[in-house]
C-alpha positions, 0 to 999 in steps of 0.5 A, spaced: 506 198 150 505 199 144 511 197 138 507 201 132 507 207 130 500 208 126 494 202 127 493 197 122 487 195 118 488 187 119 482 182 117 480 177 123 476 172 117 471 166 121 471 160 118 466 154 116 459 159 116 454 154 116 457 148 118 453 147 124 449 152 129 455 152 134 460 155 129 454 159 127 452 162 133 460 162 135 461 167 129 455 172 130 456 172 137 463 174 137 462 178 131 457 183 135 463 183 140 467 186 135 472 181 135 470 179 127 472 183 122 469 177 116 466 170 116 467 165 110 461 161 108 460 154 106 453 156 102 451 149 101 451 147 110 445 143 113 445 150 117 447 156 111 440 158 110 436 159 117 443 161 119 444 167 114 440 173 116 442 173 122 450 174 120 448 179 115 446 185 121 451 183 124 455 189 120 460 184 118 465 182 111 460 176 108 464 172 103 463 164 100 467 159 103 468 155 097 466 146 097 470 142 095 472 137 100 466 135 104 459 133 101 455 137 108 448 135 109 444 141 106 438 142 110 436 147 103 429 147 100 430 147 093 433 142 088 439 138 090 444 136 083 444 131 080 451 128 084 454 126 077 454 133 077 456 135 084 465 134 085 466 132 093 473 130 095 479 128 099 483 134 100 489 129 098 486 126 092 483 134 090 491 136 091 493 131 087 487 131 081 488 138 080 496 139 079 495 132 074 489 137 070 484 131 071 478 136 074 472 136 069 473 144 069 465 144 067 463 140 073 467 145 077 463 150 074 457 149 076 459 147 083 462 155 085 454 157 080 451 154 084 455 156 092 455 163 088 447 162 087 445 161 094 450 166 098 447 171 093 440 168 095 442 168 103 444 175 102 442 179 095 447 181 092 455 178 092 461 177 095 466 181 100 471 176 099 472 169 097 476 163 100 476 155 100 475 151 105 482 148 107 485 152 101 482 149 095 481 156 091 488 156 090 489 150 087 490 149 078 484 148 074 479 152 080 483 158 081 483 158 073 475 157 073 474 160 079 477 168 077 473 166 070 467 166 074 467 172 079 469 175 072 464 174 068 458 175 075 461 181 078 466 184 073 461 190 072 460 191 079 465 190 083 469 184 083 470 180 090 477 180 093 480 173 095 485 170 100 492 170 099 495 165 104 503 167 102 504 166 110 506 172 116 513 170 119 514 164 124 520 164 125 520 161 133 514 157 132 514 150 132 516 146 125 509 143 125 506 150 125 511 153 120 511 147 115 503 146 115 503 153 114 509 153 108 504 147 104 499 151 103 502 158 101 505 152 096 499 149 094 499 155 089 499 162 093 503 165 089 500 164 082 493 165 085 495 172 087 500 173 080 493 173 075 488 176 081 493 182 081 493 181 072 487 181 073 484 186 077 483 183 084 484 185 090 486 181 096 489 180 104 496 182 105 498 176 108 496 169 112 496 168 120 492 161 124 495 156 121 497 150 127 494 143 129 487 145 132 489 140 139 490 145 145 485 148 147 485 154 151 492 155 152 495 154 146 490 158 142 491 164 147 499 163 146 499 163 138 493 168 137 499 172 142 505 171 136 501 171 131 498 179 132 504 183 134 507 180 126 501 181 122 501 188 119 497 192 115 492 189 111 493 181 113 489 176 115 488 172 120 483 166 120 480 163 125 475 157 127 471 158 133 463 155 136 459 157 141 460 150 144 463 144 142 459 140 137 462 131 140 459 130 132 464 136 130 472 132 131 475 140 133 470 141 137 472 142 142 478 147 139 473 151 135 470 152 142 477 153 146 478 158 141 470 162 141 472 162 149 479 165 148 479 171 142 472 173 148 475 174 154 478 181 154 485 179 154 484 179 146 482 186 145 488 188 151 492 184 144 488 188 139 490 196 143 496 193 144 498 192 137 494 197 134 490 193 131 483 195 127 480 190 124 477 191 118 469 191 116 468 194 109 473 191 103 473 197 100 480 199 106 484 193 102 486 198 097 488 198 090 490 191 087 
């Protein structure tokens, strides 16, 4: 039974492309199956450069997954920046220093610029959107530098859209999921949206996909069945699939579980049941 009278344009975005071959392969396979509409790229990741050409061929939206928390082992042949010009901190430390305005704006700007440079070098164009690894794009200082940088680089040719972490309704879900979603949203979503709107950046409407990355296929299948009927036009579902369980990845087993659930026919049935259209074109987000 259909619960909605019209198609809902929704973004299914897989995060962490470039982190590993398992992640990259899973994202590309799901994109070819028509189960994703976007992929967010860790441009300093060890497999990003090798996997980018195949990802580009899928036709999904491509974005920058801005990273300030993980010093990833890059396989890039390009010269590596001096460590004094890099900023990678544990998330809790980064949050504290951001809110105390203790981050060096110059170093933040250089790191944002380097990651955008690598995206452009791999794909030959600007990103369709920008978000943040562990949602750091919405933190004080980082968000201000990011907005300024994007405006300077792309203000004359079409601005990338930005991820809004305002949560969908979670009534009925476990308290730990509601709390985590509320914390992510509370770290800067409202301020980012306000400033982004004022400067002409588009955003997704609301955000889903937050959980504790545990429970295997059963837990993820249940969560997906709960998220999808709650989603509305221009909402975004975040996911973290991988084609196999990478033993070097602490989240490897759960990434593989997400991949299997997203691949199965039942997921396609749910998309049809709730009239969800995967948004492949950023222009479908409409005006600011």
